[in-house]
N, CA and C atoms of all chains as a GROMACS GRO file, in nm:
protein
  648
    1MET      N    1  20.985   5.880   2.677
    1MET     CA    2  20.890   5.936   2.773
    1MET      C    3  20.757   5.864   2.763
    2SER      N    4  20.692   5.850   2.874
    2SER     CA    5  20.562   5.782   2.872
    2SER      C    6  20.459   5.866   2.945
    3ILE      N    7  20.335   5.845   2.910
    3ILE     CA    8  20.227   5.916   2.979
    3ILE      C    9  20.181   5.826   3.093
    4LYS      N   10  20.176   5.882   3.209
    4LYS     CA   11  20.130   5.803   3.324
    4LYS      C   12  19.992   5.853   3.362
    5THR      N   13  19.898   5.766   3.367
    5THR     CA   14  19.764   5.808   3.403
    5THR      C   15  19.715   5.722   3.518
    6LYS      N   16  19.683   5.785   3.625
    6LYS     CA   17  19.625   5.712   3.737
    6LYS      C   18  19.477   5.729   3.731
    7ILE      N   19  19.407   5.621   3.716
    7ILE     CA   20  19.263   5.632   3.705
    7ILE      C   21  19.202   5.595   3.838
    8ASN      N   22  19.166   5.694   3.909
    8ASN     CA   23  19.103   5.672   4.038
    8ASN      C   24  19.066   5.806   4.098
    9SER      N   25  18.975   5.804   4.188
    9SER     CA   26  18.936   5.923   4.263
    9SER      C   27  18.839   5.873   4.366
   10SER      N   28  18.797   5.960   4.454
   10SER     CA   29  18.698   5.914   4.551
   10SER      C   30  18.559   5.916   4.487
   11SER      N   31  18.552   5.937   4.358
   11SER     CA   32  18.424   5.935   4.290
   11SER      C   33  18.384   5.790   4.259
   12SER      N   34  18.268   5.776   4.201
   12SER     CA   35  18.214   5.643   4.177
   12SER      C   36  18.288   5.568   4.067
   13ARG      N   37  18.379   5.632   3.999
   13ARG     CA   38  18.446   5.563   3.888
   13ARG      C   39  18.575   5.495   3.931
   14SER      N   40  18.596   5.489   4.059
   14SER     CA   41  18.721   5.433   4.106
   14SER      C   42  18.722   5.281   4.101
   15CYS      N   43  18.839   5.225   4.119
   15CYS     CA   44  18.856   5.080   4.106
   15CYS      C   45  18.878   5.011   4.239
   16HIS      N   46  18.896   5.085   4.348
   16HIS     CA   47  18.930   5.021   4.475
   16HIS      C   48  18.820   4.925   4.520
   17GLY      N   49  18.867   4.822   4.590
   17GLY     CA   50  18.773   4.722   4.637
   17GLY      C   51  18.750   4.611   4.537
   18LEU      N   52  18.817   4.619   4.424
   18LEU     CA   53  18.802   4.515   4.323
   18LEU      C   54  18.921   4.421   4.327
   19LYS      N   55  18.900   4.305   4.268
   19LYS     CA   56  19.013   4.214   4.248
   19LYS      C   57  19.072   4.247   4.111
   20LYS      N   58  19.199   4.211   4.097
   20LYS     CA   59  19.271   4.238   3.973
   20LYS      C   60  19.195   4.185   3.851
   21GLU      N   61  19.138   4.066   3.867
   21GLU     CA   62  19.071   4.001   3.754
   21GLU      C   63  18.940   4.070   3.718
   22GLU      N   64  18.890   4.155   3.808
   22GLU     CA   65  18.760   4.216   3.783
   22GLU      C   66  18.769   4.348   3.707
   23ILE      N   67  18.892   4.388   3.674
   23ILE     CA   68  18.910   4.514   3.601
   23ILE      C   69  18.947   4.482   3.457
   24GLU      N   70  18.881   4.547   3.363
   24GLU     CA   71  18.913   4.525   3.223
   24GLU      C   72  18.968   4.654   3.163
   25ILE      N   73  19.082   4.641   3.099
   25ILE     CA   74  19.145   4.756   3.034
   25ILE      C   75  19.152   4.726   2.886
   26LEU      N   76  19.100   4.817   2.806
   26LEU     CA   77  19.093   4.795   2.663
   26LEU      C   78  19.150   4.915   2.590
   27LEU      N   79  19.240   4.889   2.499
   27LEU     CA   80  19.295   4.998   2.419
   27LEU      C   81  19.253   4.975   2.276
   28HIS      N   82  19.173   5.068   2.224
   28HIS     CA   83  19.126   5.057   2.087
   28HIS      C   84  19.161   5.186   2.015
   29ASP      N   85  19.254   5.179   1.922
   29ASP     CA   86  19.309   5.298   1.857
   29ASP      C   87  19.358   5.395   1.963
   30ALA      N   88  19.296   5.512   1.970
   30ALA     CA   89  19.343   5.611   2.067
   30ALA      C   90  19.254   5.616   2.190
   31THR      N   91  19.166   5.518   2.205
   31THR     CA   92  19.072   5.520   2.317
   31THR      C   93  19.107   5.411   2.418
   32LEU      N   94  19.130   5.456   2.540
   32LEU     CA   95  19.158   5.364   2.649
   32LEU      C   96  19.031   5.353   2.733
   33THR      N   97  18.982   5.231   2.751
   33THR     CA   98  18.860   5.211   2.828
   33THR      C   99  18.889   5.120   2.947
   34ILE      N  100  18.845   5.165   3.062
   34ILE     CA  101  18.861   5.088   3.185
   34ILE      C  102  18.722   5.057   3.238
   35SER      N  103  18.696   4.931   3.263
   35SER     CA  104  18.564   4.897   3.312
   35SER      C  105  18.571   4.784   3.414
   36GLY      N  106  18.463   4.765   3.483
   36GLY     CA  107  18.456   4.661   3.585
   36GLY      C  108  18.322   4.665   3.655
   37GLU      N  109  18.311   4.580   3.753
   37GLU     CA  110  18.187   4.578   3.831
   37GLU      C  111  18.220   4.551   3.976
   38ARG      N  112  18.165   4.634   4.063
   38ARG     CA  113  18.188   4.611   4.206
   38ARG      C  114  18.062   4.552   4.268
   39LYS      N  115  18.082   4.439   4.331
   39LYS     CA  116  17.968   4.371   4.393
   39LYS      C  117  17.965   4.398   4.542
   40HIS      N  118  17.845   4.384   4.599
   40HIS     CA  119  17.828   4.403   4.743
   40HIS      C  120  17.908   4.300   4.822
   41GLU      N  121  17.973   4.346   4.927
   41GLU     CA  122  18.049   4.255   5.012
   41GLU      C  123  17.964   4.210   5.130
   42GLY      N  124  17.882   4.298   5.178
   42GLY     CA  125  17.806   4.273   5.299
   42GLY      C  126  17.686   4.183   5.275
   43SER      N  127  17.636   4.126   5.380
   43SER     CA  128  17.518   4.041   5.367
   43SER      C  129  17.429   4.061   5.489
   44SER      N  130  17.420   4.184   5.532
   44SER     CA  131  17.347   4.212   5.654
   44SER      C  132  17.199   4.230   5.625
   45GLU      N  133  17.119   4.166   5.707
   45GLU     CA  134  16.974   4.184   5.690
   45GLU      C  135  16.923   4.292   5.784
   46GLN      N  136  17.011   4.330   5.875
   46GLN     CA  137  16.968   4.435   5.970
   46GLN      C  138  17.003   4.573   5.915
   47GLY      N  139  17.055   4.657   5.999
   47GLY     CA  140  17.081   4.795   5.957
   47GLY      C  141  17.190   4.804   5.853
   48PHE      N  142  17.174   4.893   5.759
   48PHE     CA  143  17.273   4.910   5.656
   48PHE      C  144  17.273   5.055   5.610
   49PHE      N  145  17.387   5.118   5.623
   49PHE     CA  146  17.403   5.257   5.581
   49PHE      C  147  17.505   5.257   5.470
   50THR      N  148  17.472   5.312   5.356
   50THR     CA  149  17.567   5.303   5.246
   50THR      C  150  17.589   5.435   5.172
   51GLU      N  151  17.715   5.462   5.147
   51GLU     CA  152  17.755   5.578   5.067
   51GLU      C  153  17.831   5.532   4.944
   52ARG      N  154  17.880   5.410   4.953
   52ARG     CA  155  17.968   5.360   4.847
   52ARG      C  156  17.888   5.318   4.725
   53PHE      N  157  17.956   5.316   4.612
   53PHE     CA  158  17.893   5.282   4.486
   53PHE      C  159  17.915   5.134   4.453
   54TYR      N  160  17.811   5.069   4.409
   54TYR     CA  161  17.821   4.931   4.363
   54TYR      C  162  17.762   4.922   4.223
   55GLY      N  163  17.816   4.831   4.145
   55GLY     CA  164  17.762   4.810   4.012
   55GLY      C  165  17.870   4.825   3.908
   56LYS      N  166  17.823   4.836   3.784
   56LYS     CA  167  17.919   4.844   3.674
   56LYS      C  168  17.971   4.986   3.659
   57PHE      N  169  18.096   4.997   3.621
   57PHE     CA  170  18.150   5.130   3.592
   57PHE      C  171  18.236   5.120   3.467
   58GLN      N  172  18.248   5.233   3.400
   58GLN     CA  173  18.329   5.237   3.280
   58GLN      C  174  18.379   5.379   3.260
   59ARG      N  175  18.500   5.389   3.214
   59ARG     CA  176  18.553   5.521   3.184
   59ARG      C  177  18.643   5.511   3.061
   60SER      N  178  18.625   5.605   2.971
   60SER     CA  179  18.705   5.606   2.849
   60SER      C  180  18.784   5.735   2.839
   61LEU      N  181  18.905   5.723   2.794
   61LEU     CA  182  18.991   5.840   2.773
   61LEU      C  183  19.042   5.836   2.631
   62THR      N  184  19.044   5.952   2.567
   62THR     CA  185  19.105   5.958   2.436
   62THR      C  186  19.248   6.008   2.453
   63LEU      N  187  19.341   5.929   2.405
   63LEU     CA  188  19.482   5.965   2.422
   63LEU      C  189  19.523   6.066   2.316
   64PRO      N  190  19.595   6.169   2.357
   64PRO     CA  191  19.632   6.274   2.262
   64PRO      C  192  19.746   6.234   2.168
   65THR      N  193  19.817   6.129   2.204
   65THR     CA  194  19.936   6.089   2.128
   65THR      C  195  19.925   5.940   2.097
   66PRO      N  196  19.972   5.897   1.980
   66PRO     CA  197  19.973   5.753   1.955
   66PRO      C  198  20.062   5.682   2.055
   67VAL      N  199  20.016   5.566   2.102
   67VAL     CA  200  20.096   5.490   2.197
   67VAL      C  201  20.134   5.356   2.136
   68ASP      N  202  20.235   5.295   2.193
   68ASP     CA  203  20.278   5.163   2.148
   68ASP      C  204  20.195   5.058   2.220
   69PRO      N  205  20.100   4.996   2.150
   69PRO     CA  206  20.009   4.903   2.222
   69PRO      C  207  20.082   4.784   2.282
   70GLY      N  208  20.198   4.751   2.225
   70GLY     CA  209  20.271   4.636   2.278
   70GLY      C  210  20.341   4.665   2.410
   71LYS      N  211  20.350   4.793   2.445
   71LYS     CA  212  20.426   4.829   2.565
   71LYS      C  213  20.339   4.883   2.679
   72VAL      N  214  20.207   4.872   2.662
   72VAL     CA  215  20.117   4.921   2.766
   72VAL      C  216  20.122   4.828   2.885
   73LYS      N  217  20.138   4.887   3.002
   73LYS     CA  218  20.146   4.806   3.124
   73LYS      C  219  20.048   4.861   3.226
   74ALA      N  220  19.991   4.772   3.304
   74ALA     CA  221  19.898   4.816   3.409
   74ALA      C  222  19.934   4.748   3.540
   75SER      N  223  19.921   4.821   3.648
   75SER     CA  224  19.940   4.761   3.780
   75SER      C  225  19.828   4.808   3.871
   76TYR      N  226  19.798   4.726   3.971
   76TYR     CA  227  19.687   4.755   4.062
   76TYR      C  228  19.735   4.729   4.203
   77ARG      N  229  19.743   4.836   4.281
   77ARG     CA  230  19.796   4.823   4.415
   77ARG      C  231  19.722   4.915   4.511
   78ASP      N  232  19.689   4.862   4.626
   78ASP     CA  233  19.617   4.938   4.729
   78ASP      C  234  19.490   5.005   4.673
   79GLY      N  235  19.429   4.940   4.576
   79GLY     CA  236  19.306   4.994   4.520
   79GLY      C  237  19.326   5.101   4.416
   80LEU      N  238  19.451   5.124   4.376
   80LEU     CA  239  19.478   5.223   4.272
   80LEU      C  240  19.526   5.151   4.146
   81LEU      N  241  19.463   5.185   4.037
   81LEU     CA  242  19.504   5.126   3.910
   81LEU      C  243  19.596   5.223   3.838
   82GLN      N  244  19.707   5.173   3.792
   82GLN     CA  245  19.800   5.258   3.718
   82GLN      C  246  19.825   5.196   3.582
   83VAL      N  247  19.802   5.275   3.479
   83VAL     CA  248  19.825   5.228   3.343
   83VAL      C  249  19.935   5.314   3.283
   84VAL      N  250  20.038   5.251   3.236
   84VAL     CA  251  20.150   5.323   3.175
   84VAL      C  252  20.145   5.295   3.024
   85LEU      N  253  20.136   5.403   2.947
   85LEU     CA  254  20.123   5.391   2.802
   85LEU      C  255  20.239   5.464   2.735
   86PRO      N  256  20.342   5.392   2.697
   86PRO     CA  257  20.455   5.461   2.632
   86PRO      C  258  20.416   5.514   2.494
   87LYS      N  259  20.467   5.631   2.463
   87LYS     CA  260  20.437   5.692   2.334
   87LYS      C  261  20.496   5.607   2.222
   88ALA      N  262  20.428   5.605   2.110
   88ALA     CA  263  20.479   5.534   1.994
   88ALA      C  264  20.603   5.605   1.941
   89GLU      N  265  20.694   5.528   1.882
   89GLU     CA  266  20.820   5.585   1.832
   89GLU      C  267  20.796   5.705   1.742
   90GLU      N  268  20.696   5.692   1.652
   90GLU     CA  269  20.672   5.799   1.555
   90GLU      C  270  20.618   5.927   1.620
   91ALA      N  271  20.572   5.917   1.744
   91ALA     CA  272  20.518   6.036   1.810
   91ALA      C  273  20.623   6.109   1.892
   92LYS      N  274  20.739   6.049   1.907
   92LYS     CA  275  20.843   6.113   1.988
   92LYS      C  276  20.912   6.223   1.909
   93PRO      N  277  20.947   6.330   1.976
   93PRO     CA  278  21.015   6.438   1.904
   93PRO      C  279  21.153   6.393   1.856
   94LYS      N  280  21.187   6.432   1.736
   94LYS     CA  281  21.317   6.394   1.680
   94LYS      C  282  21.400   6.519   1.656
   95GLN      N  283  21.525   6.506   1.680
   95GLN     CA  284  21.615   6.617   1.655
   95GLN      C  285  21.679   6.598   1.518
   96ILE      N  286  21.674   6.702   1.439
   96ILE     CA  287  21.732   6.692   1.305
   96ILE      C  288  21.851   6.787   1.295
   97GLU      N  289  21.960   6.729   1.260
   97GLU     CA  290  22.083   6.810   1.246
   97GLU      C  291  22.077   6.889   1.116
   98VAL      N  292  22.111   7.014   1.127
   98VAL     CA  293  22.111   7.098   1.005
   98VAL      C  294  22.254   7.140   0.978
   99ASP      N  295  22.300   7.112   0.859
   99ASP     CA  296  22.434   7.155   0.821
   99ASP      C  297  22.427   7.294   0.760
  100LEU      N  298  22.499   7.384   0.820
  100LEU     CA  299  22.501   7.520   0.767
  100LEU      C  300  22.619   7.533   0.672
  101LYS      N  301  22.586   7.582   0.554
  101LYS     CA  302  22.696   7.595   0.456
  101LYS      C  303  22.719   7.741   0.425
  102MET      N  304  18.601   7.024   5.114
  102MET     CA  305  18.730   7.049   5.180
  102MET      C  306  18.750   7.198   5.202
  103THR      N  307  18.797   7.234   5.317
  103THR     CA  308  18.824   7.376   5.342
  103THR      C  309  18.962   7.409   5.286
  104PRO      N  310  18.982   7.532   5.241
  104PRO     CA  311  19.113   7.565   5.188
  104PRO      C  312  19.222   7.553   5.294
  105ASN      N  313  19.336   7.517   5.251
  105ASN     CA  314  19.444   7.486   5.344
  105ASN      C  315  19.532   7.609   5.369
  106GLU      N  316  19.466   7.719   5.405
  106GLU     CA  317  19.539   7.845   5.415
  106GLU      C  318  19.623   7.857   5.541
  107ASP      N  319  19.570   7.800   5.651
  107ASP     CA  320  19.642   7.815   5.777
  107ASP      C  321  19.733   7.695   5.806
  108HIS      N  322  19.767   7.623   5.702
  108HIS     CA  323  19.862   7.511   5.710
  108HIS      C  324  19.815   7.396   5.797
  109ARG      N  325  19.685   7.390   5.822
  109ARG     CA  326  19.633   7.272   5.888
  109ARG      C  327  19.623   7.164   5.781
  110PRO      N  328  19.652   7.040   5.818
  110PRO     CA  329  19.646   6.938   5.714
  110PRO      C  330  19.504   6.924   5.659
  111ALA      N  331  19.494   6.911   5.529
  111ALA     CA  332  19.365   6.891   5.466
  111ALA      C  333  19.339   6.742   5.454
  112PHE      N  334  19.214   6.702   5.467
  112PHE     CA  335  19.179   6.561   5.460
  112PHE      C  336  19.066   6.539   5.361
  113VAL      N  337  19.061   6.418   5.312
  113VAL     CA  338  18.950   6.375   5.229
  113VAL      C  339  18.864   6.285   5.317
  114THR      N  340  18.732   6.303   5.311
  114THR     CA  341  18.642   6.216   5.387
  114THR      C  342  18.615   6.091   5.306
  115PRO      N  343  18.655   5.975   5.358
  115PRO     CA  344  18.630   5.852   5.281
  115PRO      C  345  18.483   5.815   5.282
  116LEU      N  346  18.435   5.760   5.173
  116LEU     CA  347  18.298   5.710   5.169
  116LEU      C  348  18.291   5.580   5.248
  117VAL      N  349  18.182   5.562   5.320
  117VAL     CA  350  18.170   5.441   5.404
  117VAL      C  351  18.037   5.368   5.384
  118ASP      N  352  18.042   5.240   5.416
  118ASP     CA  353  17.922   5.159   5.434
  118ASP      C  354  17.927   5.113   5.578
  119ILE      N  355  17.814   5.115   5.646
  119ILE     CA  356  17.810   5.064   5.784
  119ILE      C  357  17.699   4.960   5.794
  120GLU      N  358  17.737   4.846   5.848
  120GLU     CA  359  17.641   4.736   5.867
  120GLU      C  360  17.622   4.714   6.016
  121THR      N  361  17.502   4.672   6.052
  121THR     CA  362  17.484   4.630   6.191
  121THR      C  363  17.431   4.487   6.192
  122THR      N  364  17.482   4.413   6.287
  122THR     CA  365  17.433   4.276   6.308
  122THR      C  366  17.414   4.260   6.459
  123ASP      N  367  17.372   4.142   6.501
  123ASP     CA  368  17.360   4.116   6.645
  123ASP      C  369  17.497   4.126   6.712
  124GLU      N  370  17.600   4.094   6.634
  124GLU     CA  371  17.736   4.090   6.688
  124GLU      C  372  17.796   4.229   6.708
  125GLY      N  373  17.753   4.324   6.627
  125GLY     CA  374  17.810   4.458   6.637
  125GLY      C  375  17.797   4.534   6.505
  126TYR      N  376  17.899   4.613   6.476
  126TYR     CA  377  17.896   4.696   6.356
  126TYR      C  378  18.019   4.667   6.270
  127VAL      N  379  18.003   4.688   6.140
  127VAL     CA  380  18.116   4.679   6.049
  127VAL      C  381  18.118   4.807   5.965
  128ILE      N  382  18.232   4.876   5.965
  128ILE     CA  383  18.249   4.996   5.883
  128ILE      C  384  18.342   4.961   5.768
  129ARG      N  385  18.303   4.992   5.648
  129ARG     CA  386  18.393   4.974   5.533
  129ARG      C  387  18.416   5.112   5.472
  130ALA      N  388  18.542   5.155   5.471
  130ALA     CA  389  18.575   5.289   5.422
  130ALA      C  390  18.667   5.280   5.301
  131GLU      N  391  18.640   5.362   5.203
  131GLU     CA  392  18.720   5.361   5.080
  131GLU      C  393  18.844   5.448   5.098
  132MET      N  394  18.959   5.385   5.098
  132MET     CA  395  19.085   5.459   5.113
  132MET      C  396  19.185   5.413   5.009
  133PRO      N  397  19.158   5.438   4.882
  133PRO     CA  398  19.253   5.394   4.779
  133PRO      C  399  19.389   5.460   4.796
  134GLY      N  400  19.493   5.382   4.780
  134GLY     CA  401  19.629   5.434   4.791
  134GLY      C  402  19.686   5.425   4.931
  135VAL      N  403  19.606   5.370   5.024
  135VAL     CA  404  19.655   5.356   5.162
  135VAL      C  405  19.693   5.210   5.185
  136GLU      N  406  19.815   5.188   5.235
  136GLU     CA  407  19.853   5.052   5.270
  136GLU      C  408  19.849   5.037   5.422
  137LYS      N  409  19.872   4.914   5.468
  137LYS     CA  410  19.857   4.882   5.610
  137LYS      C  411  19.937   4.979   5.699
  138GLY      N  412  20.060   5.006   5.660
  138GLY     CA  413  20.146   5.092   5.741
  138GLY      C  414  20.099   5.237   5.749
  139GLY      N  415  20.011   5.276   5.659
  139GLY     CA  416  19.963   5.415   5.658
  139GLY      C  417  19.837   5.437   5.738
  140LEU      N  418  19.791   5.330   5.805
  140LEU     CA  419  19.667   5.340   5.880
  140LEU      C  420  19.691   5.380   6.024
  141GLU      N  421  19.604   5.465   6.074
  141GLU     CA  422  19.612   5.507   6.214
  141GLU      C  423  19.470   5.508   6.269
  142LEU      N  424  19.442   5.412   6.354
  142LEU     CA  425  19.309   5.405   6.413
  142LEU      C  426  19.319   5.430   6.562
  143THR      N  427  19.242   5.524   6.610
  143THR     CA  428  19.247   5.552   6.754
  143THR      C  429  19.106   5.559   6.811
  144VAL      N  430  19.094   5.513   6.936
  144VAL     CA  431  18.969   5.530   7.009
  144VAL      C  432  19.001   5.613   7.131
  145ASP      N  433  18.934   5.726   7.140
  145ASP     CA  434  18.960   5.815   7.252
  145ASP      C  435  18.828   5.879   7.294
  146ASN      N  436  18.796   5.866   7.420
  146ASN     CA  437  18.676   5.929   7.474
  146ASN      C  438  18.550   5.889   7.397
  147GLY      N  439  18.542   5.761   7.362
  147GLY     CA  440  18.425   5.712   7.291
  147GLY      C  441  18.418   5.752   7.144
  148GLU      N  442  18.527   5.803   7.091
  148GLU     CA  443  18.531   5.843   6.950
  148GLU      C  444  18.635   5.760   6.874
  149LEU      N  445  18.590   5.710   6.760
  149LEU     CA  446  18.682   5.635   6.674
  149LEU      C  447  18.732   5.728   6.564
  150THR      N  448  18.863   5.742   6.552
  150THR     CA  449  18.922   5.822   6.445
  150THR      C  450  18.993   5.730   6.349
  151MET      N  451  18.953   5.737   6.224
  151MET     CA  452  19.017   5.657   6.119
  151MET      C  453  19.101   5.749   6.033
  152LEU      N  454  19.230   5.726   6.034
  152LEU     CA  455  19.323   5.807   5.954
  152LEU      C  456  19.393   5.717   5.853
  153GLY      N  457  19.396   5.759   5.732
  153GLY     CA  458  19.467   5.682   5.629
  153GLY      C  459  19.565   5.772   5.557
  154HIS      N  460  19.693   5.745   5.579
  154HIS     CA  461  19.796   5.825   5.511
  154HIS      C  462  19.825   5.763   5.376
  155ARG      N  463  19.818   5.843   5.274
  155ARG     CA  464  19.849   5.793   5.140
  155ARG      C  465  19.998   5.790   5.118
  156LYS      N  466  20.038   5.687   5.049
  156LYS     CA  467  20.177   5.679   5.010
  156LYS      C  468  20.195   5.777   4.895
  157GLN      N  469  20.284   5.871   4.913
  157GLN     CA  470  20.305   5.970   4.807
  157GLN      C  471  20.390   5.909   4.697
  158THR      N  472  20.333   5.905   4.579
  158THR     CA  473  20.408   5.848   4.468
  158THR      C  474  20.494   5.956   4.403
  159GLU      N  475  20.614   5.917   4.373
  159GLU     CA  476  20.704   6.013   4.310
  159GLU      C  477  20.666   6.030   4.164
  160LEU      N  478  20.660   6.152   4.122
  160LEU     CA  479  20.624   6.177   3.982
  160LEU      C  480  20.746   6.157   3.894
  161THR      N  481  20.727   6.073   3.794
  161THR     CA  482  20.838   6.050   3.702
  161THR      C  483  20.813   6.123   3.570
  162ALA      N  484  20.697   6.187   3.561
  162ALA     CA  485  20.664   6.260   3.440
  162ALA      C  486  20.587   6.385   3.479
  163GLU      N  487  20.566   6.471   3.383
  163GLU     CA  488  20.493   6.594   3.409
  163GLU      C  489  20.344   6.561   3.427
  164LEU      N  490  20.286   6.612   3.533
  164LEU     CA  491  20.144   6.586   3.560
  164LEU      C  492  20.061   6.678   3.471
  165ILE      N  493  19.976   6.619   3.389
  165ILE     CA  494  19.896   6.703   3.300
  165ILE      C  495  19.749   6.707   3.340
  166TYR      N  496  19.709   6.620   3.430
  166TYR     CA  497  19.568   6.617   3.470
  166TYR      C  498  19.558   6.553   3.608
  167ARG      N  499  19.476   6.612   3.693
  167ARG     CA  500  19.462   6.553   3.827
  167ARG      C  501  19.317   6.557   3.874
  168GLU      N  502  19.270   6.442   3.917
  168GLU     CA  503  19.138   6.434   3.981
  168GLU      C  504  19.152   6.382   4.122
  169ILE      N  505  19.256   6.304   4.146
  169ILE     CA  506  19.272   6.242   4.276
  169ILE      C  507  19.336   6.342   4.372
  170GLN      N  508  19.265   6.371   4.479
  170GLN     CA  509  19.319   6.460   4.581
  170GLN      C  510  19.434   6.387   4.652
  171PRO      N  511  19.548   6.450   4.663
  171PRO     CA  512  19.660   6.380   4.726
  171PRO      C  513  19.652   6.374   4.879
  172HIS      N  514  19.546   6.434   4.936
  172HIS     CA  515  19.538   6.443   5.083
  172HIS      C  516  19.511   6.306   5.148
  173ASP      N  517  19.539   6.302   5.276
  173ASP     CA  518  19.511   6.182   5.355
  173ASP      C  519  19.361   6.174   5.385
  174PHE      N  520  19.319   6.054   5.426
  174PHE     CA  521  19.179   6.032   5.460
  174PHE      C  522  19.158   6.046   5.610
  175ARG      N  523  19.044   6.099   5.648
  175ARG     CA  524  19.013   6.108   5.791
  175ARG      C  525  18.862   6.107   5.809
  176ARG      N  526  18.818   6.028   5.905
  176ARG     CA  527  18.676   6.030   5.942
  176ARG      C  528  18.663   5.988   6.088
  177VAL      N  529  18.576   6.057   6.158
  177VAL     CA  530  18.560   6.033   6.302
  177VAL      C  531  18.417   5.988   6.330
  178TYR      N  532  18.402   5.885   6.412
  178TYR     CA  533  18.271   5.840   6.455
  178TYR      C  534  18.262   5.835   6.606
  179GLU      N  535  18.147   5.882   6.655
  179GLU     CA  536  18.119   5.866   6.797
  179GLU      C  537  18.065   5.725   6.814
  180LEU      N  538  18.124   5.651   6.905
  180LEU     CA  539  18.086   5.510   6.919
  180LEU      C  540  17.970   5.492   7.015
  181ASP      N  541  17.885   5.397   6.977
  181ASP     CA  542  17.774   5.358   7.061
  181ASP      C  543  17.831   5.299   7.191
  182PRO      N  544  17.773   5.331   7.307
  182PRO     CA  545  17.829   5.278   7.432
  182PRO      C  546  17.825   5.125   7.440
  183SER      N  547  17.743   5.062   7.357
  183SER     CA  548  17.733   4.915   7.361
  183SER      C  549  17.855   4.848   7.298
  184ILE      N  550  17.941   4.924   7.230
  184ILE     CA  551  18.057   4.864   7.163
  184ILE      C  552  18.170   4.838   7.261
  185ASP      N  553  18.225   4.719   7.251
  185ASP     CA  554  18.340   4.683   7.333
  185ASP      C  555  18.466   4.735   7.263
  186THR      N  556  18.516   4.850   7.308
  186THR     CA  557  18.627   4.915   7.237
  186THR      C  558  18.760   4.841   7.252
  187THR      N  559  18.763   4.740   7.340
  187THR     CA  560  18.888   4.664   7.353
  187THR      C  561  18.896   4.555   7.246
  188LYS      N  562  18.787   4.534   7.173
  188LYS     CA  563  18.785   4.422   7.078
  188LYS      C  564  18.771   4.468   6.933
  189LEU      N  565  18.810   4.591   6.904
  189LEU     CA  566  18.799   4.639   6.766
  189LEU      C  567  18.897   4.565   6.676
  190GLY      N  568  18.855   4.542   6.556
  190GLY     CA  569  18.943   4.477   6.458
  190GLY      C  570  18.949   4.561   6.332
  191ALA      N  571  19.061   4.556   6.259
  191ALA     CA  572  19.073   4.634   6.137
  191ALA      C  573  19.162   4.564   6.037
  192LYS      N  574  19.126   4.578   5.910
  192LYS     CA  575  19.214   4.527   5.803
  192LYS      C  576  19.194   4.617   5.680
  193ILE      N  577  19.293   4.616   5.593
  193ILE     CA  578  19.279   4.693   5.469
  193ILE      C  579  19.318   4.604   5.352
  194ASP      N  580  19.231   4.606   5.252
  194ASP     CA  581  19.255   4.524   5.133
  194ASP      C  582  19.207   4.601   5.010
  195ALA      N  583  19.293   4.615   4.912
  195ALA     CA  584  19.262   4.685   4.787
  195ALA      C  585  19.202   4.824   4.812
  196GLY      N  586  19.254   4.893   4.911
  196GLY     CA  587  19.208   5.029   4.938
  196GLY      C  588  19.078   5.039   5.016
  197ILE      N  589  19.028   4.926   5.065
  197ILE     CA  590  18.906   4.928   5.147
  197ILE      C  591  18.943   4.891   5.290
  198LEU      N  592  18.918   4.986   5.381
  198LEU     CA  593  18.943   4.960   5.522
  198LEU      C  594  18.816   4.901   5.584
  199THR      N  595  18.833   4.788   5.652
  199THR     CA  596  18.720   4.726   5.721
  199THR      C  597  18.747   4.730   5.871
  200VAL      N  598  18.658   4.794   5.944
  200VAL     CA  599  18.672   4.800   6.090
  200VAL      C  600  18.554   4.725   6.151
  201THR      N  601  18.585   4.629   6.237
  201THR     CA  602  18.477   4.556   6.305
  201THR      C  603  18.467   4.606   6.449
  202LEU      N  604  18.345   4.636   6.488
  202LEU     CA  605  18.319   4.692   6.621
  202LEU      C  606  18.221   4.600   6.693
  203PRO      N  607  18.273   4.501   6.769
  203PRO     CA  608  18.180   4.408   6.833
  203PRO      C  609  18.109   4.471   6.954
  204LYS      N  610  17.986   4.427   6.973
  204LYS     CA  611  17.911   4.475   7.090
  204LYS      C  612  17.960   4.399   7.213
  205ALA      N  613  17.952   4.463   7.325
  205ALA     CA  614  17.992   4.398   7.450
  205ALA      C  615  17.898   4.281   7.476
  206GLU      N  616  17.952   4.175   7.537
  206GLU     CA  617  17.873   4.054   7.563
  206GLU      C  618  17.742   4.084   7.637
  207THR      N  619  17.748   4.180   7.726
  207THR     CA  620  17.632   4.207   7.811
  207THR      C  621  17.514   4.266   7.734
  208VAL      N  622  17.542   4.328   7.618
  208VAL     CA  623  17.430   4.390   7.546
  208VAL      C  624  17.380   4.306   7.429
  209LYS      N  625  17.449   4.195   7.401
  209LYS     CA  626  17.404   4.109   7.292
  209LYS      C  627  17.272   4.042   7.328
  210PRO      N  628  17.184   4.027   7.230
  210PRO     CA  629  17.058   3.960   7.263
  210PRO      C  630  17.084   3.816   7.307
  211ARG      N  631  17.020   3.778   7.414
  211ARG     CA  632  17.041   3.642   7.468
  211ARG      C  633  16.907   3.573   7.485
  212LYS      N  634  16.913   3.446   7.469
  212LYS     CA  635  16.793   3.366   7.494
  212LYS      C  636  16.798   3.323   7.640
  213ILE      N  637  16.689   3.344   7.708
  213ILE     CA  638  16.688   3.306   7.849
  213ILE      C  639  16.597   3.184   7.865
  214SER      N  640  16.657   3.081   7.914
  214SER     CA  641  16.576   2.958   7.929
  214SER      C  642  16.492   2.966   8.056
  215VAL      N  643  16.368   2.922   8.042
  215VAL     CA  644  16.276   2.928   8.155
  215VAL      C  645  16.285   2.798   8.234
  216GLN      N  646  16.304   2.814   8.360
  216GLN     CA  647  16.320   2.695   8.446
  216GLN      C  648  16.185   2.626   8.467
   0.00000   0.00000   0.00000
């Protein structure tokens, strides 16, 4: 089983509008950090109305379960970043057979 | 968002940037999770409606936390009469919808040469 976390929302911490290379994903122990910077696309000297967020963003999540760092995968599609973090073997539930005598 | 009690579809209002130039207007709307096929742009009675249907992702695991509203995006703009509605352009890239609204030739600033 793996934990699937989609990091995005219509809030300012979202990743849409970025290129794949502009997103940094860092896993340090149990902390997953996603960061990047969104730059202005427009170059208008005339009227400009803006609601969107530009600049650096960063978000950190503490994972409740140890994950296998070698198996972490990320994909970025249609402005949504998806990071898949499979649980570490030692964190998976194990079934123990009990012999009744 | 209003509660979805009467089964009317609920929408998320996308954040936008709007630029104006001599050529016209450019709207950039944030629609993460929307691909080209999920876009519906209509102009009716001088109103531009931007609809972005999100691709519903199938859950392969138990959802333990949610911040992203699964609703579709919708935003309506009343268009300036100077816009040539036959020449609208639209594209979507990385969840950003860009709509170009050129001004009609007759309203663009022109230099008039003096004889």
